[in-house]
N, C-alpha and C positions, 0 to 999 in steps of 0.2 A: 567467463565473466558473468557475475551476478548483477542483476539490475533491481534496485530497490525502489518501490513505488509507494506513494501514500494511498490511503483509502479515499473514498469520496463520501460526502454526506448523502449524495444522491444514490439511491439504490433502485434496481429494477423492481417492477411490480411483484409483489409476493405471489408465488404460484399457489393455485388452489389445492393441488394434490402433489404427492411425491414423498419420497422417503425423508424421514427427519434427520436431524443432526446426528452424526456418529463421531464423537470426539476421538476415538481410537483410529479413525480413518484419515485424520488431518495430518498434514506434513509435520515432521518433528514431533512424533507422539510422546517424546519425553517431556513435552510442555503440557501434558494433560492436567496435572495437578494445578498448575498456574492458570490454565484455562477454566478449570472447574471452579476455582476460587472466584474469578471474575464473573463467570456465568451465574453462579449461585447468588452472589451479591446483587447482580443486575436484575435478575428475575424477581428476587424478593423485594428489592427497592421499587421496582416498577409496579408492584401491587399496591403501593401507597402513592397515589397520583400527586398529592400536594407536595410531598417531600421529593418525589422523583423528578417532577418538573423543575424544581429549584436546583436539585443536585446535577441534573443533566443539562441545565441551561436551556430548557425548552419553554415555549409559551403554552398557554392554555389551548390554543388552536392546534397544538401538536400532540394532544393527548392520545391520539391513535398510535403514536410511536410507542407509548407505554404498553398498550395492549399487545403489540408485537413483541416487545421485550419480555413481557411476562410469560409469553407462550413459546419462547425460543426453543425449548427442549423438544416440543412436539410439532413445531411448524415445519412444513416442507422446506427442504434445503435445495440450493442450486449451486452450480460451480461458481467460485469466486470470480472467474473470468467473465461470467455473464451477469453477475450481481452488481458490480460497481459501475456507475455511470458518471457523467460529468465531463468537463472540458478535456482533461487529459485522456480519459478513456474513450471519448468520442474521436479524438484525433488519432489515437492508437488503433482503434477499429479492429480489435482482435478477430472478430467474426469473419472479416473479409481477407484475412491473411491466407496465402497459399499454404498447403499442408507442411512443407519443410519449415517455413517461418513459424507456424503454429507449434511445431515440435520444439523449436528453439525457444519460443516463448514459455512453454511449459517447463522447460529445463532451467531457464535463466531468470524468470521474473518472480519476485517475492513482494507481496503486498503487506504492509504493516497495518495493524489494527489495535485500537484500544481494547477490544473485547477478546480477540483471538491471539494477539501477539504478532504472529506472522502467518500468512497462508500463501499457498501457491494457486495457480489458476484453476487447477482441477479440484481443489478442496471444496466440498459441498457444505455450504453454510446458509442459514436462513437470514433474511433481511433483519437488520437491527439498527439501533441508534445508541452509540456510546463513543464519544470522542476521547482522545488520549488525555485531554486536559481535565477529565473528570476525577474526582476523589470519592471513592465508594466507601460505604460505612465500615466494611471489614478489610477489604484489600487495600484501602487507602489510595494514595496517588498511583494512578495507572502507569505513569511514566517510570516511577521508581520500581513498581511491581515488575514491569516487563524488563527493565534494565537488568535486574538481578536474574531473571529467568532466562533471558535470551542469550546472554554473553557466551556461555559454554557451547550450547548447540549451534549457534550461528558461526562462532569462531571455527568450529570443527567443519561445518558445512562449507564455508568459504575457503578455508585453507589459505593458500598464497594467491588465489585468483584475484584479479582486479574486480573491484566492486564499484559500479556506477550508481551513485547515490542521488536519486531524484526525489527523495522524500521532502515534504514540507517541513518547516523548522520545528514544529511541535513534535514531530515523530523522530527527529534525529537523535535525541537523547536515549531512545530505547536501546540502541546498539551502536557501538563505535567500531566499524570495520578497520582492520589493520592496513589494508591496501585499497583505499577508497579515493575516488575522484568525484567531485560534484560539478554541476553545470549551472551557470548563470545565463540568462537570456538578456541581451542588451539591444536597445534600439536608440539611435541618436545619442549614444554615449551614456544612456541611463538604463538602470536595471528595470526590466519589465515586470509588472506584478501579475495582473490577471492573465494576460496572454502568454505568460511563460508556461502555463500548464499545457496549452495547445502545442507550443513548440516542443516541449519535452515529450509529449505524446508522439509527435511526428518523428522526433529523434529516435525514440525507441523503435517505432515501426520501421524506419529506414535501416537501422542497424540490424534488425531481425531479418528484413528482406535481403540485406547484403550478406548475411551469414557472418558478420564481423565478430571475431573473438579476440580482441586485443588483450595483451597482458600488462601493458603499462599505459599511463596517461598519454604519453607521446604517441603511442600506437593508436590510442583511441582518437586523439586529435586527427591523426592521418585518416583513420576510417571515416570520421565525420566529414572531412574535406572531400574524400572520395565520393561520398553520396551527396555532395552539393552544398555543404554548410561552410560558412566563414567562421573560423575558430581563432580565438586569441588566447594565449596562455600567459597569465600573470603570476600564477603560483603553481607549483608542481601538483597540488591536489585539487586544482580548480580550473575548469575550462570555461571560457566565455564564448557562447554562440551568438554571433551578431546577425540580427535580422534587419532587413531594409523596410519591410512592411509588416503590419500586425493583422 
């Protein structure tokens, strides 16, 4: 089973030293040309603060983000599993997983990104700021750019495996898996917004700890129930995780 995660706007503090980005070392190296196109666009754009702030949807107080973007090729890189922070990643707490669960995480988790397309936990990347909703001067709409680039490589990678899609809605159009199931988080009969991220992080953590490798949505529902979740199935491709407290 593959598990698809969104990125987070929050990133760990940039390291002061370390090896820079190696595009050839990232997962799915056939995406290099697509990554180069976005990287070139973003670094050039970020050298023009006035235009870049407007294009990236940033405020004047976030100008330091542009300095990081402009230096992406030379900045020290860190594993993606340590870079992304925020509610989902705090709940997932990759660092505290025991070794077997960490190995499963490295094999199963993919993080989608407006800049890189998709990365795994071990991919070394520098901190950056570029959401999927951005339209760059040359690459254009990033959602459209990555939809074209990702289809073939990810279809081959996933094969017939079940795909647990926990991406936020903005990142879903980047790739449509053939055998996917999504998860909604419900509380008092209503879809949870902010706290759904924490629940999804805990869901992933618990599945990794249990070593669950379901091949169908029904088996996934069973696996979640076995680790303590209340699950309702309203559609074959969607599971509702019902929580009593937030």
